[in-house]
C-alpha angles and dihedrals in degrees: 000000000000125000104179112290105320127150102236123099112220119220119213115235122220095254133130089237119053109268125164133186131202142159114249124204115234090243090065100040098097093034092056091051090050092048093050092049092046091053093052096260125134141216110253098180144346124199144152135232137194111223098160093121091061124085110280087353133147140151118323132198114202132194129188115207126191113218135169089266097048139274122332117199111198127191124206107197116211128186133264092270097059103247120199119261136212118283115239098185091104088068096033113024092190089064088079097084092043090053091048088052091052088052091051096047103034107014093240112138127199112237117253092003104158099201107060099157113135113262108185099018108086093170094287090123135021120271092248094051116092114191098204099052111113095240091059117093098192089233097089116127125215135189114254108290120225108250113239122216110256108229103230115190108263124221113206133193143096112315095005116138137163131244116198117203122185151300083184112050135184121274120359100323113134120250124273132147121226120191112196124194107201145170108210101319096328115108115228096175141356124200123185130211112195136160099087094131100054103167104180093240094149090056093043090058089063090062095052134085110250091240090062099044093093089072093057092042089054090058097052088097114001096212090058101043095130093049094048094042091050093047090050092048091047089054094048093044090052089054091049093041089233123155116207120228118266093245091054092051091053092047091050090054091048090052092047091054092048088053090051094050093048093055095044091050092052095045095048088056093046092049090055090049091053087055091051093254099127093170088072092051095052094046097047094043089052089054092045092051091053089048093052093046091057088050088056092047098047103030105022099246134068092221094036095243119173094009096109105064136170109287096018138317134323098222131048129205118240123203093263090052092049089052092051091048094051092048092052093048091052092050095044092049091055094047094046090050090054093046091049090057090050092050094047093049097045105103095198093050094048091048089059094043105043116087092356118130094358120190115189121219090247093054092043090053094048093049097041098243108183142175124035091333090057091048089051087059094052100268104133097203119136120150091207090068105022098072102021096239112185129292093016096058117091097018100100092253112201118216116214106225133165132176107209098075096205132118089273091055092049089050091049092050090050091053091047092049092051090054092049093044091052089052091049093047091053090047095048092046095051096042100043110153114239122243141061125342100210138030130190119260118251119245120261126210099200144020112279139175117249129180139195127198121185135168100236122189092266097040142282115356115196132187126185116193131188110194147130090224091264108055130031114231094177135352122185120189120193124199120200089234087081088073098032101052094069089050090058089060089060096039093062096051111113093016126106121262095247089060093060095087089051094049091044093051092048087067097030096193127192121252093188099045096069094039107077 
């Protein structure tokens, strides 16, 4: 892999998608970010680690960059005292919240970073307490901290007022605060405040055996359990230099597509509901419920938790199960096709969808929008096709891409992805390779870095793992919502306040995924 003319020498990891790692000198840190951005690459994730307990160790800042050749994981090694490090938000504006999170969790601050407001710390711990430092147990107790006023950016002018929504919402939705600056019903600015459900997952990983970490990874964001479990297992298998059986790889892909279909079915119904078309909600939720019930019947869990395991999968498909799966796919495909025609010919629905919450390709590229929402804005990135990972490679995979970037485009991409996922599920089920579904992991003599990179239903899911195959030293899970939440703030500008739920649901981002 070549990134301009820099001095580091990347090492290829043993992963089914091309992933490299290298150590980067501090003098090149910003220049590499600029070079990646200039070449059309993107920042996938940014995180920090505390390796002071290791021999000649210290603090480390890591960045994962997506390039045309694959994923490059760079490490910037700091000293024992936790020096500051160069800010890369000039090249990737969406790095800001990740850098603020590193400051909250490790006390490492990016130099010259203008926005230093806390991101994950809502007063749950003191300002001089850093949950991811190795001396911290995570069980410390503190007296109630005085809540500090969060300095939202103020918009001033005649007729401008603020609408505060959340963080507590109706029903079971997770907490998030949205501060709207509006004139009449027109939105001038939206600023989000997230991080209310900080669960301590990163610290909890350090207490777990590596062989069990997939279960916690699968609970980072419950609607993406297959993607996170698979990414974690890919990372651990790369450390142990273990290749999963062909049948397991095909079953993993089948499960990933079932996860994708389930979420798109639910969201297409919810989008209709937000546009006062309850018929769409009832029909799609009926289809989703049937889909989840077959998950339970065939794989033991409605959301497919704990099915993807290190070395393979925990559940096989018998002939009767394959037959049930194919029958369901055929029926769902027919019903979704009919519902799509109803949606596209419903004037009231299209009036709410078209030109609402538009994100241009230029803005999407600048802010790192990824997944189906990025593809709806003309960014043709899909890891399932881009690197030919088995079993996707060689099966004429069809990317779902649109150019308008509005709610209507995101709805269209969802319909297209359902159709393609149903085709892939039928293909994977009928062409399952014979043989075993799980193999034991090979022993490892030293701590290594492993990584997993999967195209989840929402976007790119990434897991970085430091382990010797037995104990976890550090596990970092990255949800695509990190990149996509800031885009939502821009997508709503110029729209009316009542359209916010519709725009929000068209992305359907995770609150829990970026709050570990």
